[in-house]
N, C-alpha and C positions, 0 to 999 in steps of 0.2 A: 247699404249693400247686404245681400243675403249672407247670414253667418256661415252657412256651409260653403258658399263660394269664396268667402273671405279666407276661410281656413285652407281651402284648396289652393288659392293663390299664394298664401303664406308658405305652405308646404312646397309648392313648385319653386318658389324663390330660393328656399334653402337647398333643394335638390340641385338647382342650377349652380349655386355657389360651390357645392361639393364637386360637381362635374368639372367646373372650371378649375378648381384647385387641383384635382387629380390630373387634369390635362397639363397643367403647369408643372406638376411633379414629374410626369412622364417626359416632358420636353427637357426639364432640367437634368434628369437622369441620362437621357439620350446625349445631351451635350457633354456632360461630364464623362461618360463612358467613351464617347467618340474621341474626345480630347485625350483621354488616358490611352486609348489604343494607338492614337497617333504618336504619343510620347514613347510608348513601348516600341513601336516600329522604328522610331528615331534612335533609340538606345541600341536596338539590335544592329542597325546599320553602322552606328558609331563603333560598336564592339567588334563587328566584322572587320572594319577598317583598321582597328588597333591590333586585331588578332594576327596569328601566324599566317603567313602567305601560303596556305595550303588549300587545294581545291575543295577538300571536304570539311574545311573548318566551319563554314556557315551551317552545313547540315548538322554537324556535331553540336554547334551552339544552340540551334533550335530544338534539337532532340533533348538535350540536357535541360534547357529552360522549360520545355513543355512538361517534362517529368516533374520538375520542382514545383511549377505552378499548379499542376494537377494535384499534387499531394497537399498543397496549401489551400487551394480554392475549389478543387473539384473540376467538373467539366467546363469546357469553353476555351481551353488553352491547348488544343491539339497542335501538331506541327503545321497543319494546313491553316488553322486560324492565325497562328503566329506569322506565317508567310503572308497572309492577307494584311496584317498590321504593318509588316515591313513594306509591302507594296503600296499600302495607303500612304505611308510617309514618303516614299519615293515619288509617287504620282503627285501628291499635293505639296511637295516641297518647291516645285517650280512656281514662282510668284503669279504668272499670268493665268494659272489654272485655279487659283483659289477664289472661292465665292466671297469670302469675307476678308480678303487680303491678309490671310492668316500669317502671323509672325511666330514668336516663340513663347508667348505668355498665355496663361490660362484665361486671363481676362479677354484677350483678343480672340481666343478660340471659342468664346462663349456664343459666337454666331453660327455654330454648327446647329442648324435647325431641322435637319432630317436625321433619320435613324442610322445606326451603324449598318443595318441590313441594306439600306439604300446605298451607302458608300461602298459596301462590298460588291454591289452590282455595278456601280459607276466606274470603279477602278478597272473593270474589264474593257471599258470603251477606250480604244486607242486614240481616237481623234479628240484632242483636248477641247476644241470648240464645241463638238457634239456633246462631250461629257458635261461641259459647263452649262450648255442649254438645258439638258435634262435635270441637272442639279437645281438650277433656278426654277424651272417649271414644277419640279417636285415640291419645293418649298412654297412657291407662290400659290399652287393649286391644292396643296395638302394631299398629294398623291400617296396612296398606300404603296408598299413595295410591289404589290400585284399590278396596280395601275401603271407604275413606272415601267415594269417589264413589258406590259402590254403596249404602251406607247413606243417604247424602244423597238420591240419586235415588229411593230407595224411601220417602222421607219418614219416616225413623225418628223424628226429633224430634217431628213433628206427630202421628204415630201414638201415641207415648208420652204426649202431652199429653191424649189422649182419656181421659176417666174420672178425671182428676186435678184437684184443686182448685187455686186460685191459688197457695197456698203450695208445694204439691208441684211445680207447673210451674216456679216460681221456683227451686226446689232443683235442677232439671235443669240449669239454666244456671250454677249455682254449683258443683255437685258431680258433675255427670253423673248417670248412672243408678245409684241406690242401691237394692239389693234387700234389703228388710227383711221383706216378707211376700209370700204367694203372688200377690197382685194385681199386685205390681211386675213379675212375670215376663211378664204377659200383654200382647199387642198385639192390636189389632183395626183393620184386617185384618192378616193375615200375607201378605207379598208373596213369591211363589214364582216370580218371572219366570225364575229360573235353570234351572228344569226344562224350559223350552222347549215347554210344552203351551199351545196357544191357549186363550183365556179361555172361548170358547163351544163348544169341540169336545166330542164325545162320547167321553170316556175313562172307564175303570173305576177304582174305588177301588184295585184291585190295581196298575194302571198308574201311578197317582199315587204310591202307596207305593214301587213299584220305582224310579221316577225319583228320588224323594227320597233313597232309599238310595244310588243311583248318584252323587248330588250331595250326599252327607252333609256334607262340609266346609262347603258354602255354606248348607245347612239349619241347621247348628249356629250359623253366623254370624247367621242370621235369628232363631233362637230367642233368642240373647243370651248373657249371661255365665253361666259356671258349669256348662254342660250337658255331659254325657258320654253317649255312646250305650251302651245296655245290650242291647236285643234287638228283633227284628222278629217279628211274629206270635207273641208270647209266649202260650203255651197254659197254661191252668189248668182243672182239672176238679173237679166234684162231682156226686153223684147220677147218675153215668154220662153227664153232659153235658159237652161240651168248649166252651171259650170262647177266643177269640183276640184279643189286644190288638194293634192295628196296630204301634205303635212305643212302646218303653219307654226313657226316659232317666233319668238321675240328675242332680240339681242340687246341686253341692257347696256353694253359698252357703247355700241353705235346708236343706241336709241332708235331702233327701227324694226319693222316686221321683216321676217325672212320666210319666203315661200319656197317649198321644195317639191319638185315633181319627180317621180320615179319612172324610169323608162327601161324596158327590156329590149335588148337588141341595139340596132344602130340609131344614133341620134339624127333626127331629120330637121331640116330648116323649119318645117311646120311646128315642130315641138318648141323651137325657140320663139317663133311668132306667138304661139299660145301662151308661153310664159310672159312675153312682153305684154300681152293683153291682161293677164292676171296682175302684173305689177302696176300697169296703168290704172286699172280699176281700183286697186288698193290705195294708190297715191291720190286719186281724185275723189274717192268716195269714203274711204275708211281711215286714212292716216290723219292723226290729230295734229294740231298746229305746232306742238312742241316736238313732234317726232320727225326724224329724218326720212329720206326717200326709201321706199321698199326695195329689198334685195330679192332677186329670184335666182334659185340654184336648181339646175337640172342634173340629176344623177342618172347616167346611162351606162349600160354594159360596154358599149363601143362608141367612140367619139372621133369624128373627123375634124381636126383643128381648123382646116380650111373652111368647112361649112360654118363653123362657129364664127370665124374671123370675118367672113364676107356677109353673114346674115346680120351681124350686130354692127352698130355704128362705131367708128374709130375711137370716139371719146366715151365709149360705154363704161359705166361704173355701177350698173345695177343688175345686169343679167350675166350669169356665169354658168358654165357647163363643165362638169367633171365626170371622170369614170368612177364606177364603183366596182370593187373587187370583193368577192366573198371568201377569198383565201389570202393568207399572207404571201406577198411576193417573195420569191427567192432573192438572194443577194445578186445573182446573175441578172434576173429580170429587172430588179431595181436599178442596177448599174446601167443596163440598156436604156431604161426609161430616162434616167438622168442625162445620159449622153445625147439622147434624141431631143430632149427638151432644151438643152443648153447649146446645141449646135445650130 
């Protein structure tokens, strides 16, 4: 082996060891601080219960505690922060909301694997099942606090609930998103607010595709678990005719290719037929023996569910159509969408 390369490999090994060690230290600090803040919240609640039955006792307690801790430890113990610790304890005292079945010992609390910043955001979510889902997914996918907020603001949990039965929805809050079949990959709608294109502006399919490629990391986050990018405008030919698939991905969990076609305007039955051809070609010509059947996903601005239903066979498990939105839906819009989908 070349001496220079050997030295470089040795240096990289040491660097990797240090990075790993630092990550472990950060995780350990996060767990310890989160446990400590939980205990502070617990003691605040217990003191309030023991205290005088006056409406302003709690406020006085937090005010005096904040002042004392500020003098001792400096910043980080404002009344607002203490209120968050109190709420953290109250929210996570209910057994069914605890990700690690947290009890009352530090050893059992060692499974706090996301940061305090994550928990300060999670405690704002009123629905315990929704909160649990985001907690599991944050840990499982190593979401930053920014990614967690983005997924919540794009209503990921509610979008995944669409098309799922009661048992499957319950599983989301217990295990997070489990991908076992092609349908589990699909969301409707897909929220593409990160591309910066106004919802009702006139842009071309090529512009949409180019913007997605430029924001590929965020698009992969929106697609979900297990996706890797393969190609853009993938060409295949037969009978002297050329065809181009907008975007090609591979999903490592389902072990299959995923073809995505982008459509502006109303989805037509011809678009579904075209995707069926793409999928058939891949399955018959390009899919390897160890790979599963290809999945086709059409993203369009407008979609008539009846057109999709009657164009595809009843046992379809390969072709899917979803809307794409370039702005975050309001709570009112999302509620309307959920009501429409579940009735």
